[in-house]
PDB file with SEQRES, HELIX, SHEET and CRYST1 records, atoms N, CA, C and O in Angstrom:
SEQRES   1 A   83  MET ASN VAL LEU PHE LYS VAL LYS TYR VAL LEU ASN PRO          
SEQRES   2 A   83  PHE LEU ASN ASN GLU GLU LYS SER LYS GLN LEU ARG ASN          
SEQRES   3 A   83  TRP ASP LEU TRP GLY PRO LEU VAL PHE THR ILE LEU LEU          
SEQRES   4 A   83  SER LEU THR LEU SER PHE GLY ASN LYS GLU LYS GLY SER          
SEQRES   5 A   83  LEU PHE VAL LEU VAL PHE MET ILE ILE TRP LEU GLY SER          
SEQRES   6 A   83  ILE VAL ILE TYR PHE ASN ALA GLN LEU LEU GLY SER LYS          
SEQRES   7 A   83  MET TYR LEU ASN ASN                                          
HELIX    1 AA1 ASN A    2  LEU A   11  1                                  10    
HELIX    2 AA2 ASN A   17  LEU A   24  1                                   8    
HELIX    3 AA3 TRP A   30  SER A   44  1                                  15    
HELIX    4 AA4 LYS A   50  LEU A   74  1                                  25    
CRYST1    1.000    1.000    1.000  90.00  90.00  90.00 P 1           1          
ATOM      1  N   MET A   1     -40.135  -0.224 -32.851  1.00  0.00           N  
ATOM      2  CA  MET A   1     -40.263   1.219 -32.837  1.00  0.00           C  
ATOM      3  C   MET A   1     -39.902   1.817 -31.504  1.00  0.00           C  
ATOM      4  O   MET A   1     -39.446   2.958 -31.433  1.00  0.00           O  
ATOM      5  N   ASN A   2     -40.101   1.054 -30.439  1.00  0.00           N  
ATOM      6  CA  ASN A   2     -39.762   1.517 -29.122  1.00  0.00           C  
ATOM      7  C   ASN A   2     -38.256   1.805 -28.991  1.00  0.00           C  
ATOM      8  O   ASN A   2     -37.841   2.728 -28.291  1.00  0.00           O  
ATOM      9  N   VAL A   3     -37.459   0.987 -29.686  1.00  0.00           N  
ATOM     10  CA  VAL A   3     -36.011   1.139 -29.639  1.00  0.00           C  
ATOM     11  C   VAL A   3     -35.608   2.486 -30.260  1.00  0.00           C  
ATOM     12  O   VAL A   3     -34.774   3.197 -29.700  1.00  0.00           O  
ATOM     13  N   LEU A   4     -36.187   2.835 -31.397  1.00  0.00           N  
ATOM     14  CA  LEU A   4     -35.895   4.058 -32.059  1.00  0.00           C  
ATOM     15  C   LEU A   4     -36.393   5.287 -31.201  1.00  0.00           C  
ATOM     16  O   LEU A   4     -35.763   6.345 -31.194  1.00  0.00           O  
ATOM     17  N   PHE A   5     -37.482   5.112 -30.525  1.00  0.00           N  
ATOM     18  CA  PHE A   5     -37.981   6.182 -29.637  1.00  0.00           C  
ATOM     19  C   PHE A   5     -36.991   6.461 -28.537  1.00  0.00           C  
ATOM     20  O   PHE A   5     -36.758   7.627 -28.218  1.00  0.00           O  
ATOM     21  N   LYS A   6     -36.393   5.443 -27.940  1.00  0.00           N  
ATOM     22  CA  LYS A   6     -35.449   5.597 -26.876  1.00  0.00           C  
ATOM     23  C   LYS A   6     -34.096   6.086 -27.391  1.00  0.00           C  
ATOM     24  O   LYS A   6     -33.400   6.811 -26.680  1.00  0.00           O  
ATOM     25  N   VAL A   7     -33.710   5.707 -28.607  1.00  0.00           N  
ATOM     26  CA  VAL A   7     -32.477   6.186 -29.218  1.00  0.00           C  
ATOM     27  C   VAL A   7     -32.515   7.697 -29.351  1.00  0.00           C  
ATOM     28  O   VAL A   7     -31.507   8.378 -29.164  1.00  0.00           O  
ATOM     29  N   LYS A   8     -33.698   8.214 -29.679  1.00  0.00           N  
ATOM     30  CA  LYS A   8     -33.865   9.664 -29.815  1.00  0.00           C  
ATOM     31  C   LYS A   8     -33.587  10.336 -28.510  1.00  0.00           C  
ATOM     32  O   LYS A   8     -32.984  11.409 -28.517  1.00  0.00           O  
ATOM     33  N   TYR A   9     -33.979   9.789 -27.390  1.00  0.00           N  
ATOM     34  CA  TYR A   9     -33.741  10.405 -26.079  1.00  0.00           C  
ATOM     35  C   TYR A   9     -32.265  10.291 -25.685  1.00  0.00           C  
ATOM     36  O   TYR A   9     -31.744  11.172 -25.002  1.00  0.00           O  
ATOM     37  N   VAL A  10     -31.595   9.234 -26.100  1.00  0.00           N  
ATOM     38  CA  VAL A  10     -30.224   9.036 -25.715  1.00  0.00           C  
ATOM     39  C   VAL A  10     -29.271   9.956 -26.537  1.00  0.00           C  
ATOM     40  O   VAL A  10     -28.329  10.532 -25.993  1.00  0.00           O  
ATOM     41  N   LEU A  11     -29.544  10.073 -27.845  1.00  0.00           N  
ATOM     42  CA  LEU A  11     -28.635  10.790 -28.718  1.00  0.00           C  
ATOM     43  C   LEU A  11     -28.922  12.279 -28.879  1.00  0.00           C  
ATOM     44  O   LEU A  11     -28.069  13.004 -29.390  1.00  0.00           O  
ATOM     45  N   ASN A  12     -30.073  12.755 -28.468  1.00  0.00           N  
ATOM     46  CA  ASN A  12     -30.417  14.159 -28.657  1.00  0.00           C  
ATOM     47  C   ASN A  12     -30.052  14.956 -27.381  1.00  0.00           C  
ATOM     48  O   ASN A  12     -30.732  14.814 -26.365  1.00  0.00           O  
ATOM     49  N   PRO A  13     -28.993  15.789 -27.418  1.00  0.00           N  
ATOM     50  CA  PRO A  13     -28.590  16.510 -26.216  1.00  0.00           C  
ATOM     51  C   PRO A  13     -29.450  17.698 -25.899  1.00  0.00           C  
ATOM     52  O   PRO A  13     -29.298  18.286 -24.829  1.00  0.00           O  
ATOM     53  N   PHE A  14     -30.375  18.090 -26.805  1.00  0.00           N  
ATOM     54  CA  PHE A  14     -31.153  19.318 -26.587  1.00  0.00           C  
ATOM     55  C   PHE A  14     -32.505  19.089 -25.943  1.00  0.00           C  
ATOM     56  O   PHE A  14     -33.304  20.020 -25.841  1.00  0.00           O  
ATOM     57  N   LEU A  15     -32.781  17.856 -25.503  1.00  0.00           N  
ATOM     58  CA  LEU A  15     -34.055  17.618 -24.870  1.00  0.00           C  
ATOM     59  C   LEU A  15     -34.050  18.070 -23.414  1.00  0.00           C  
ATOM     60  O   LEU A  15     -32.996  18.201 -22.791  1.00  0.00           O  
ATOM     61  N   ASN A  16     -35.218  18.300 -22.899  1.00  0.00           N  
ATOM     62  CA  ASN A  16     -35.367  18.724 -21.477  1.00  0.00           C  
ATOM     63  C   ASN A  16     -34.843  17.554 -20.566  1.00  0.00           C  
ATOM     64  O   ASN A  16     -35.197  16.388 -20.742  1.00  0.00           O  
ATOM     65  N   ASN A  17     -34.027  17.928 -19.640  1.00  0.00           N  
ATOM     66  CA  ASN A  17     -33.383  16.882 -18.750  1.00  0.00           C  
ATOM     67  C   ASN A  17     -34.430  16.132 -17.946  1.00  0.00           C  
ATOM     68  O   ASN A  17     -34.291  14.924 -17.756  1.00  0.00           O  
ATOM     69  N   GLU A  18     -35.476  16.800 -17.464  1.00  0.00           N  
ATOM     70  CA  GLU A  18     -36.485  16.096 -16.698  1.00  0.00           C  
ATOM     71  C   GLU A  18     -37.246  15.076 -17.518  1.00  0.00           C  
ATOM     72  O   GLU A  18     -37.486  13.954 -17.074  1.00  0.00           O  
ATOM     73  N   GLU A  19     -37.617  15.476 -18.709  1.00  0.00           N  
ATOM     74  CA  GLU A  19     -38.306  14.525 -19.659  1.00  0.00           C  
ATOM     75  C   GLU A  19     -37.370  13.376 -20.041  1.00  0.00           C  
ATOM     76  O   GLU A  19     -37.773  12.214 -20.099  1.00  0.00           O  
ATOM     77  N   LYS A  20     -36.133  13.729 -20.293  1.00  0.00           N  
ATOM     78  CA  LYS A  20     -35.158  12.720 -20.708  1.00  0.00           C  
ATOM     79  C   LYS A  20     -34.900  11.685 -19.618  1.00  0.00           C  
ATOM     80  O   LYS A  20     -34.847  10.487 -19.900  1.00  0.00           O  
ATOM     81  N   SER A  21     -34.739  12.141 -18.366  1.00  0.00           N  
ATOM     82  CA  SER A  21     -34.486  11.203 -17.281  1.00  0.00           C  
ATOM     83  C   SER A  21     -35.723  10.356 -17.042  1.00  0.00           C  
ATOM     84  O   SER A  21     -35.581   9.187 -16.686  1.00  0.00           O  
ATOM     85  N   LYS A  22     -36.921  10.877 -17.218  1.00  0.00           N  
ATOM     86  CA  LYS A  22     -38.129  10.072 -17.003  1.00  0.00           C  
ATOM     87  C   LYS A  22     -38.193   8.958 -18.043  1.00  0.00           C  
ATOM     88  O   LYS A  22     -38.555   7.831 -17.703  1.00  0.00           O  
ATOM     89  N   GLN A  23     -37.853   9.241 -19.300  1.00  0.00           N  
ATOM     90  CA  GLN A  23     -37.908   8.250 -20.360  1.00  0.00           C  
ATOM     91  C   GLN A  23     -36.805   7.210 -20.173  1.00  0.00           C  
ATOM     92  O   GLN A  23     -37.020   6.027 -20.437  1.00  0.00           O  
ATOM     93  N   LEU A  24     -35.626   7.642 -19.721  1.00  0.00           N  
ATOM     94  CA  LEU A  24     -34.480   6.737 -19.613  1.00  0.00           C  
ATOM     95  C   LEU A  24     -34.567   5.813 -18.397  1.00  0.00           C  
ATOM     96  O   LEU A  24     -33.837   4.823 -18.333  1.00  0.00           O  
ATOM     97  N   ARG A  25     -35.423   6.106 -17.451  1.00  0.00           N  
ATOM     98  CA  ARG A  25     -35.614   5.212 -16.294  1.00  0.00           C  
ATOM     99  C   ARG A  25     -36.364   3.946 -16.710  1.00  0.00           C  
ATOM    100  O   ARG A  25     -36.249   2.920 -16.040  1.00  0.00           O  
ATOM    101  N   ASN A  26     -37.105   3.997 -17.767  1.00  0.00           N  
ATOM    102  CA  ASN A  26     -37.803   2.835 -18.259  1.00  0.00           C  
ATOM    103  C   ASN A  26     -36.889   2.187 -19.327  1.00  0.00           C  
ATOM    104  O   ASN A  26     -37.102   2.363 -20.527  1.00  0.00           O  
ATOM    105  N   TRP A  27     -35.898   1.458 -18.878  1.00  0.00           N  
ATOM    106  CA  TRP A  27     -34.870   0.943 -19.792  1.00  0.00           C  
ATOM    107  C   TRP A  27     -35.085  -0.544 -20.035  1.00  0.00           C  
ATOM    108  O   TRP A  27     -35.733  -1.258 -19.270  1.00  0.00           O  
ATOM    109  N   ASP A  28     -34.493  -0.960 -21.158  1.00  0.00           N  
ATOM    110  CA  ASP A  28     -34.436  -2.337 -21.520  1.00  0.00           C  
ATOM    111  C   ASP A  28     -33.150  -2.590 -22.298  1.00  0.00           C  
ATOM    112  O   ASP A  28     -32.359  -1.663 -22.474  1.00  0.00           O  
ATOM    113  N   LEU A  29     -32.917  -3.795 -22.763  1.00  0.00           N  
ATOM    114  CA  LEU A  29     -31.632  -4.129 -23.387  1.00  0.00           C  
ATOM    115  C   LEU A  29     -31.765  -4.320 -24.914  1.00  0.00           C  
ATOM    116  O   LEU A  29     -30.827  -4.800 -25.550  1.00  0.00           O  
ATOM    117  N   TRP A  30     -32.916  -3.953 -25.506  1.00  0.00           N  
ATOM    118  CA  TRP A  30     -33.064  -4.121 -26.956  1.00  0.00           C  
ATOM    119  C   TRP A  30     -32.192  -3.168 -27.743  1.00  0.00           C  
ATOM    120  O   TRP A  30     -31.636  -3.551 -28.772  1.00  0.00           O  
ATOM    121  N   GLY A  31     -32.062  -1.959 -27.292  1.00  0.00           N  
ATOM    122  CA  GLY A  31     -31.203  -0.989 -28.018  1.00  0.00           C  
ATOM    123  C   GLY A  31     -29.745  -1.398 -28.045  1.00  0.00           C  
ATOM    124  O   GLY A  31     -29.137  -1.446 -29.114  1.00  0.00           O  
ATOM    125  N   PRO A  32     -29.176  -1.694 -26.888  1.00  0.00           N  
ATOM    126  CA  PRO A  32     -27.762  -2.161 -26.931  1.00  0.00           C  
ATOM    127  C   PRO A  32     -27.567  -3.439 -27.736  1.00  0.00           C  
ATOM    128  O   PRO A  32     -26.531  -3.613 -28.378  1.00  0.00           O  
ATOM    129  N   LEU A  33     -28.556  -4.339 -27.711  1.00  0.00           N  
ATOM    130  CA  LEU A  33     -28.440  -5.537 -28.495  1.00  0.00           C  
ATOM    131  C   LEU A  33     -28.401  -5.226 -30.003  1.00  0.00           C  
ATOM    132  O   LEU A  33     -27.605  -5.802 -30.745  1.00  0.00           O  
ATOM    133  N   VAL A  34     -29.267  -4.316 -30.434  1.00  0.00           N  
ATOM    134  CA  VAL A  34     -29.341  -3.956 -31.878  1.00  0.00           C  
ATOM    135  C   VAL A  34     -28.004  -3.256 -32.245  1.00  0.00           C  
ATOM    136  O   VAL A  34     -27.419  -3.574 -33.281  1.00  0.00           O  
ATOM    137  N   PHE A  35     -27.521  -2.323 -31.424  1.00  0.00           N  
ATOM    138  CA  PHE A  35     -26.263  -1.653 -31.731  1.00  0.00           C  
ATOM    139  C   PHE A  35     -25.088  -2.615 -31.793  1.00  0.00           C  
ATOM    140  O   PHE A  35     -24.221  -2.503 -32.660  1.00  0.00           O  
ATOM    141  N   THR A  36     -25.070  -3.565 -30.861  1.00  0.00           N  
ATOM    142  CA  THR A  36     -23.972  -4.531 -30.819  1.00  0.00           C  
ATOM    143  C   THR A  36     -23.975  -5.422 -32.066  1.00  0.00           C  
ATOM    144  O   THR A  36     -22.923  -5.684 -32.650  1.00  0.00           O  
ATOM    145  N   ILE A  37     -25.147  -5.879 -32.464  1.00  0.00           N  
ATOM    146  CA  ILE A  37     -25.254  -6.710 -33.648  1.00  0.00           C  
ATOM    147  C   ILE A  37     -24.829  -5.936 -34.877  1.00  0.00           C  
ATOM    148  O   ILE A  37     -24.103  -6.464 -35.719  1.00  0.00           O  
ATOM    149  N   LEU A  38     -25.282  -4.652 -34.999  1.00  0.00           N  
ATOM    150  CA  LEU A  38     -24.921  -3.874 -36.185  1.00  0.00           C  
ATOM    151  C   LEU A  38     -23.409  -3.587 -36.208  1.00  0.00           C  
ATOM    152  O   LEU A  38     -22.803  -3.610 -37.279  1.00  0.00           O  
ATOM    153  N   LEU A  39     -22.789  -3.318 -35.042  1.00  0.00           N  
ATOM    154  CA  LEU A  39     -21.330  -3.060 -34.994  1.00  0.00           C  
ATOM    155  C   LEU A  39     -20.609  -4.361 -35.355  1.00  0.00           C  
ATOM    156  O   LEU A  39     -19.653  -4.328 -36.130  1.00  0.00           O  
ATOM    157  N   SER A  40     -21.036  -5.492 -34.820  1.00  0.00           N  
ATOM    158  CA  SER A  40     -20.382  -6.749 -35.127  1.00  0.00           C  
ATOM    159  C   SER A  40     -20.489  -7.093 -36.592  1.00  0.00           C  
ATOM    160  O   SER A  40     -19.510  -7.529 -37.198  1.00  0.00           O  
ATOM    161  N   LEU A  41     -21.664  -6.905 -37.176  1.00  0.00           N  
ATOM    162  CA  LEU A  41     -21.826  -7.158 -38.611  1.00  0.00           C  
ATOM    163  C   LEU A  41     -20.966  -6.218 -39.466  1.00  0.00           C  
ATOM    164  O   LEU A  41     -20.337  -6.645 -40.435  1.00  0.00           O  
ATOM    165  N   THR A  42     -20.950  -4.964 -39.100  1.00  0.00           N  
ATOM    166  CA  THR A  42     -20.132  -3.987 -39.871  1.00  0.00           C  
ATOM    167  C   THR A  42     -18.668  -4.354 -39.836  1.00  0.00           C  
ATOM    168  O   THR A  42     -18.014  -4.339 -40.879  1.00  0.00           O  
ATOM    169  N   LEU A  43     -18.136  -4.679 -38.691  1.00  0.00           N  
ATOM    170  CA  LEU A  43     -16.734  -5.011 -38.578  1.00  0.00           C  
ATOM    171  C   LEU A  43     -16.403  -6.322 -39.228  1.00  0.00           C  
ATOM    172  O   LEU A  43     -15.264  -6.498 -39.660  1.00  0.00           O  
ATOM    173  N   SER A  44     -17.300  -7.232 -39.324  1.00  0.00           N  
ATOM    174  CA  SER A  44     -16.986  -8.558 -39.870  1.00  0.00           C  
ATOM    175  C   SER A  44     -17.118  -8.620 -41.396  1.00  0.00           C  
ATOM    176  O   SER A  44     -16.704  -9.606 -42.006  1.00  0.00           O  
ATOM    177  N   PHE A  45     -17.692  -7.578 -42.023  1.00  0.00           N  
ATOM    178  CA  PHE A  45     -17.845  -7.615 -43.486  1.00  0.00           C  
ATOM    179  C   PHE A  45     -16.538  -7.682 -44.254  1.00  0.00           C  
ATOM    180  O   PHE A  45     -16.462  -8.388 -45.259  1.00  0.00           O  
ATOM    181  N   GLY A  46     -15.529  -6.988 -43.825  1.00  0.00           N  
ATOM    182  CA  GLY A  46     -14.262  -6.955 -44.572  1.00  0.00           C  
ATOM    183  C   GLY A  46     -13.279  -8.035 -44.166  1.00  0.00           C  
ATOM    184  O   GLY A  46     -12.141  -8.014 -44.634  1.00  0.00           O  
ATOM    185  N   ASN A  47     -13.654  -8.957 -43.340  1.00  0.00           N  
ATOM    186  CA  ASN A  47     -12.716  -9.959 -42.821  1.00  0.00           C  
ATOM    187  C   ASN A  47     -12.980 -11.307 -43.444  1.00  0.00           C  
ATOM    188  O   ASN A  47     -14.113 -11.608 -43.819  1.00  0.00           O  
ATOM    189  N   LYS A  48     -11.923 -12.143 -43.561  1.00  0.00           N  
ATOM    190  CA  LYS A  48     -12.081 -13.482 -44.119  1.00  0.00           C  
ATOM    191  C   LYS A  48     -12.880 -14.396 -43.206  1.00  0.00           C  
ATOM    192  O   LYS A  48     -13.736 -15.154 -43.663  1.00  0.00           O  
ATOM    193  N   GLU A  49     -12.596 -14.318 -41.914  1.00  0.00           N  
ATOM    194  CA  GLU A  49     -13.290 -15.161 -40.933  1.00  0.00           C  
ATOM    195  C   GLU A  49     -14.442 -14.369 -40.318  1.00  0.00           C  
ATOM    196  O   GLU A  49     -14.335 -13.892 -39.188  1.00  0.00           O  
ATOM    197  N   LYS A  50     -15.520 -14.232 -41.045  1.00  0.00           N  
ATOM    198  CA  LYS A  50     -16.634 -13.395 -40.613  1.00  0.00           C  
ATOM    199  C   LYS A  50     -17.246 -13.848 -39.299  1.00  0.00           C  
ATOM    200  O   LYS A  50     -17.514 -13.036 -38.414  1.00  0.00           O  
ATOM    201  N   GLY A  51     -17.468 -15.170 -39.177  1.00  0.00           N  
ATOM    202  CA  GLY A  51     -18.169 -15.676 -38.017  1.00  0.00           C  
ATOM    203  C   GLY A  51     -17.366 -15.474 -36.748  1.00  0.00           C  
ATOM    204  O   GLY A  51     -17.918 -15.072 -35.724  1.00  0.00           O  
ATOM    205  N   SER A  52     -16.093 -15.741 -36.800  1.00  0.00           N  
ATOM    206  CA  SER A  52     -15.287 -15.652 -35.579  1.00  0.00           C  
ATOM    207  C   SER A  52     -15.104 -14.203 -35.140  1.00  0.00           C  
ATOM    208  O   SER A  52     -15.076 -13.936 -33.939  1.00  0.00           O  
ATOM    209  N   LEU A  53     -14.978 -13.262 -36.069  1.00  0.00           N  
ATOM    210  CA  LEU A  53     -14.899 -11.862 -35.687  1.00  0.00           C  
ATOM    211  C   LEU A  53     -16.186 -11.337 -35.117  1.00  0.00           C  
ATOM    212  O   LEU A  53     -16.190 -10.566 -34.157  1.00  0.00           O  
ATOM    213  N   PHE A  54     -17.305 -11.769 -35.725  1.00  0.00           N  
ATOM    214  CA  PHE A  54     -18.643 -11.386 -35.215  1.00  0.00           C  
ATOM    215  C   PHE A  54     -18.792 -11.824 -33.733  1.00  0.00           C  
ATOM    216  O   PHE A  54     -19.194 -11.037 -32.877  1.00  0.00           O  
ATOM    217  N   VAL A  55     -18.465 -13.062 -33.472  1.00  0.00           N  
ATOM    218  CA  VAL A  55     -18.588 -13.594 -32.115  1.00  0.00           C  
ATOM    219  C   VAL A  55     -17.629 -12.874 -31.153  1.00  0.00           C  
ATOM    220  O   VAL A  55     -18.003 -12.572 -30.020  1.00  0.00           O  
ATOM    221  N   LEU A  56     -16.419 -12.605 -31.591  1.00  0.00           N  
ATOM    222  CA  LEU A  56     -15.429 -11.933 -30.782  1.00  0.00           C  
ATOM    223  C   LEU A  56     -15.895 -10.529 -30.389  1.00  0.00           C  
ATOM    224  O   LEU A  56     -15.844 -10.168 -29.213  1.00  0.00           O  
ATOM    225  N   VAL A  57     -16.339  -9.750 -31.347  1.00  0.00           N  
ATOM    226  CA  VAL A  57     -16.775  -8.394 -31.017  1.00  0.00           C  
ATOM    227  C   VAL A  57     -18.036  -8.408 -30.139  1.00  0.00           C  
ATOM    228  O   VAL A  57     -18.155  -7.632 -29.191  1.00  0.00           O  
ATOM    229  N   PHE A  58     -18.971  -9.307 -30.476  1.00  0.00           N  
ATOM    230  CA  PHE A  58     -20.227  -9.402 -29.709  1.00  0.00           C  
ATOM    231  C   PHE A  58     -19.928  -9.788 -28.288  1.00  0.00           C  
ATOM    232  O   PHE A  58     -20.472  -9.173 -27.371  1.00  0.00           O  
ATOM    233  N   MET A  59     -19.100 -10.764 -28.060  1.00  0.00           N  
ATOM    234  CA  MET A  59     -18.800 -11.235 -26.691  1.00  0.00           C  
ATOM    235  C   MET A  59     -18.000 -10.205 -25.893  1.00  0.00           C  
ATOM    236  O   MET A  59     -18.256 -10.005 -24.706  1.00  0.00           O  
ATOM    237  N   ILE A  60     -17.059  -9.571 -26.521  1.00  0.00           N  
ATOM    238  CA  ILE A  60     -16.269  -8.519 -25.823  1.00  0.00           C  
ATOM    239  C   ILE A  60     -17.179  -7.410 -25.299  1.00  0.00           C  
ATOM    240  O   ILE A  60     -17.075  -6.991 -24.146  1.00  0.00           O  
ATOM    241  N   ILE A  61     -18.061  -6.951 -26.159  1.00  0.00           N  
ATOM    242  CA  ILE A  61     -18.968  -5.887 -25.732  1.00  0.00           C  
ATOM    243  C   ILE A  61     -19.905  -6.330 -24.638  1.00  0.00           C  
ATOM    244  O   ILE A  61     -20.072  -5.614 -23.650  1.00  0.00           O  
ATOM    245  N   TRP A  62     -20.527  -7.497 -24.782  1.00  0.00           N  
ATOM    246  CA  TRP A  62     -21.489  -7.913 -23.749  1.00  0.00           C  
ATOM    247  C   TRP A  62     -20.816  -8.357 -22.435  1.00  0.00           C  
ATOM    248  O   TRP A  62     -21.353  -8.122 -21.352  1.00  0.00           O  
ATOM    249  N   LEU A  63     -19.646  -8.995 -22.534  1.00  0.00           N  
ATOM    250  CA  LEU A  63     -18.959  -9.341 -21.280  1.00  0.00           C  
ATOM    251  C   LEU A  63     -18.440  -8.071 -20.574  1.00  0.00           C  
ATOM    252  O   LEU A  63     -18.459  -7.987 -19.346  1.00  0.00           O  
ATOM    253  N   GLY A  64     -17.989  -7.110 -21.350  1.00  0.00           N  
ATOM    254  CA  GLY A  64     -17.556  -5.817 -20.761  1.00  0.00           C  
ATOM    255  C   GLY A  64     -18.714  -5.137 -20.066  1.00  0.00           C  
ATOM    256  O   GLY A  64     -18.553  -4.585 -18.978  1.00  0.00           O  
ATOM    257  N   SER A  65     -19.905  -5.173 -20.699  1.00  0.00           N  
ATOM    258  CA  SER A  65     -21.083  -4.543 -20.109  1.00  0.00           C  
ATOM    259  C   SER A  65     -21.475  -5.231 -18.793  1.00  0.00           C  
ATOM    260  O   SER A  65     -21.849  -4.571 -17.823  1.00  0.00           O  
ATOM    261  N   ILE A  66     -21.385  -6.546 -18.776  1.00  0.00           N  
ATOM    262  CA  ILE A  66     -21.699  -7.293 -17.532  1.00  0.00           C  
ATOM    263  C   ILE A  66     -20.707  -6.956 -16.432  1.00  0.00           C  
ATOM    264  O   ILE A  66     -21.092  -6.800 -15.273  1.00  0.00           O  
ATOM    265  N   VAL A  67     -19.433  -6.844 -16.787  1.00  0.00           N  
ATOM    266  CA  VAL A  67     -18.402  -6.487 -15.769  1.00  0.00           C  
ATOM    267  C   VAL A  67     -18.675  -5.093 -15.243  1.00  0.00           C  
ATOM    268  O   VAL A  67     -18.572  -4.873 -14.036  1.00  0.00           O  
ATOM    269  N   ILE A  68     -19.022  -4.136 -16.103  1.00  0.00           N  
ATOM    270  CA  ILE A  68     -19.298  -2.799 -15.623  1.00  0.00           C  
ATOM    271  C   ILE A  68     -20.549  -2.756 -14.750  1.00  0.00           C  
ATOM    272  O   ILE A  68     -20.592  -2.042 -13.747  1.00  0.00           O  
ATOM    273  N   TYR A  69     -21.560  -3.520 -15.137  1.00  0.00           N  
ATOM    274  CA  TYR A  69     -22.773  -3.555 -14.324  1.00  0.00           C  
ATOM    275  C   TYR A  69     -22.512  -4.102 -12.899  1.00  0.00           C  
ATOM    276  O   TYR A  69     -22.973  -3.536 -11.907  1.00  0.00           O  
ATOM    277  N   PHE A  70     -21.768  -5.206 -12.832  1.00  0.00           N  
ATOM    278  CA  PHE A  70     -21.493  -5.761 -11.488  1.00  0.00           C  
ATOM    279  C   PHE A  70     -20.534  -4.879 -10.709  1.00  0.00           C  
ATOM    280  O   PHE A  70     -20.650  -4.793  -9.486  1.00  0.00           O  
ATOM    281  N   ASN A  71     -19.612  -4.234 -11.356  1.00  0.00           N  
ATOM    282  CA  ASN A  71     -18.742  -3.309 -10.688  1.00  0.00           C  
ATOM    283  C   ASN A  71     -19.556  -2.120 -10.085  1.00  0.00           C  
ATOM    284  O   ASN A  71     -19.324  -1.712  -8.947  1.00  0.00           O  
ATOM    285  N   ALA A  72     -20.490  -1.595 -10.865  1.00  0.00           N  
ATOM    286  CA  ALA A  72     -21.379  -0.524 -10.338  1.00  0.00           C  
ATOM    287  C   ALA A  72     -22.191  -1.018  -9.196  1.00  0.00           C  
ATOM    288  O   ALA A  72     -22.387  -0.261  -8.245  1.00  0.00           O  
ATOM    289  N   GLN A  73     -22.693  -2.256  -9.207  1.00  0.00           N  
ATOM    290  CA  GLN A  73     -23.474  -2.787  -8.128  1.00  0.00           C  
ATOM    291  C   GLN A  73     -22.632  -2.939  -6.873  1.00  0.00           C  
ATOM    292  O   GLN A  73     -23.094  -2.618  -5.778  1.00  0.00           O  
ATOM    293  N   LEU A  74     -21.398  -3.427  -7.012  1.00  0.00           N  
ATOM    294  CA  LEU A  74     -20.507  -3.588  -5.868  1.00  0.00           C  
ATOM    295  C   LEU A  74     -20.092  -2.238  -5.265  1.00  0.00           C  
ATOM    296  O   LEU A  74     -19.836  -2.149  -4.064  1.00  0.00           O  
ATOM    297  N   LEU A  75     -20.028  -1.226  -6.069  1.00  0.00           N  
ATOM    298  CA  LEU A  75     -19.646   0.073  -5.547  1.00  0.00           C  
ATOM    299  C   LEU A  75     -20.851   0.857  -4.990  1.00  0.00           C  
ATOM    300  O   LEU A  75     -20.693   1.984  -4.522  1.00  0.00           O  
ATOM    301  N   GLY A  76     -22.032   0.268  -5.040  1.00  0.00           N  
ATOM    302  CA  GLY A  76     -23.221   0.859  -4.412  1.00  0.00           C  
ATOM    303  C   GLY A  76     -23.990   1.798  -5.301  1.00  0.00           C  
ATOM    304  O   GLY A  76     -24.754   2.625  -4.804  1.00  0.00           O  
ATOM    305  N   SER A  77     -23.817   1.697  -6.574  1.00  0.00           N  
ATOM    306  CA  SER A  77     -24.608   2.521  -7.489  1.00  0.00           C  
ATOM    307  C   SER A  77     -26.068   2.108  -7.502  1.00  0.00           C  
ATOM    308  O   SER A  77     -26.376   0.923  -7.380  1.00  0.00           O  
ATOM    309  N   LYS A  78     -26.961   3.055  -7.647  1.00  0.00           N  
ATOM    310  CA  LYS A  78     -28.409   2.732  -7.700  1.00  0.00           C  
ATOM    311  C   LYS A  78     -28.836   2.676  -9.157  1.00  0.00           C  
ATOM    312  O   LYS A  78     -28.844   3.681  -9.867  1.00  0.00           O  
ATOM    313  N   MET A  79     -29.190   1.476  -9.576  1.00  0.00           N  
ATOM    314  CA  MET A  79     -29.673   1.280 -10.953  1.00  0.00           C  
ATOM    315  C   MET A  79     -31.199   1.332 -10.880  1.00  0.00           C  
ATOM    316  O   MET A  79     -31.814   0.650 -10.061  1.00  0.00           O  
ATOM    317  N   TYR A  80     -31.800   2.149 -11.746  1.00  0.00           N  
ATOM    318  CA  TYR A  80     -33.226   2.255 -11.780  1.00  0.00           C  
ATOM    319  C   TYR A  80     -33.838   1.129 -12.542  1.00  0.00           C  
ATOM    320  O   TYR A  80     -33.416   0.850 -13.664  1.00  0.00           O  
ATOM    321  N   LEU A  81     -34.810   0.470 -11.988  1.00  0.00           N  
ATOM    322  CA  LEU A  81     -35.518  -0.596 -12.647  1.00  0.00           C  
ATOM    323  C   LEU A  81     -36.868  -0.058 -13.079  1.00  0.00           C  
ATOM    324  O   LEU A  81     -37.233   1.061 -12.718  1.00  0.00           O  
ATOM    325  N   ASN A  82     -37.610  -0.837 -13.844  1.00  0.00           N  
ATOM    326  CA  ASN A  82     -38.949  -0.443 -14.275  1.00  0.00           C  
ATOM    327  C   ASN A  82     -39.820  -0.307 -13.034  1.00  0.00           C  
ATOM    328  O   ASN A  82     -40.014  -1.267 -12.289  1.00  0.00           O  
ATOM    329  N   ASN A  83     -40.335   0.877 -12.826  1.00  0.00           N  
ATOM    330  CA  ASN A  83     -41.224   1.134 -11.645  1.00  0.00           C  
ATOM    331  C   ASN A  83     -42.610   1.347 -12.115  1.00  0.00           C  
ATOM    332  O   ASN A  83     -43.508   1.576 -11.304  1.00  0.00           O  
TER     333      ASN A  83                                                      
END                                                                             
């Protein structure tokens, strides 16, 4: 249920920015994991090689996310951790 609560804050553009930023500072990786699995499953349904397409989509998204994270760290971006 916590994932759905955070999805509401990410996808709703009409929320108060102060409240939204407070909620988004308490982040985790369950939401992106759920979305990645759903996207991978959706794309692999119509393909003959379901397993290989699932792994390909899943790995491209997660490896791309890791590259973006490390790039942001090297450029000096401040990532908020659970405080």
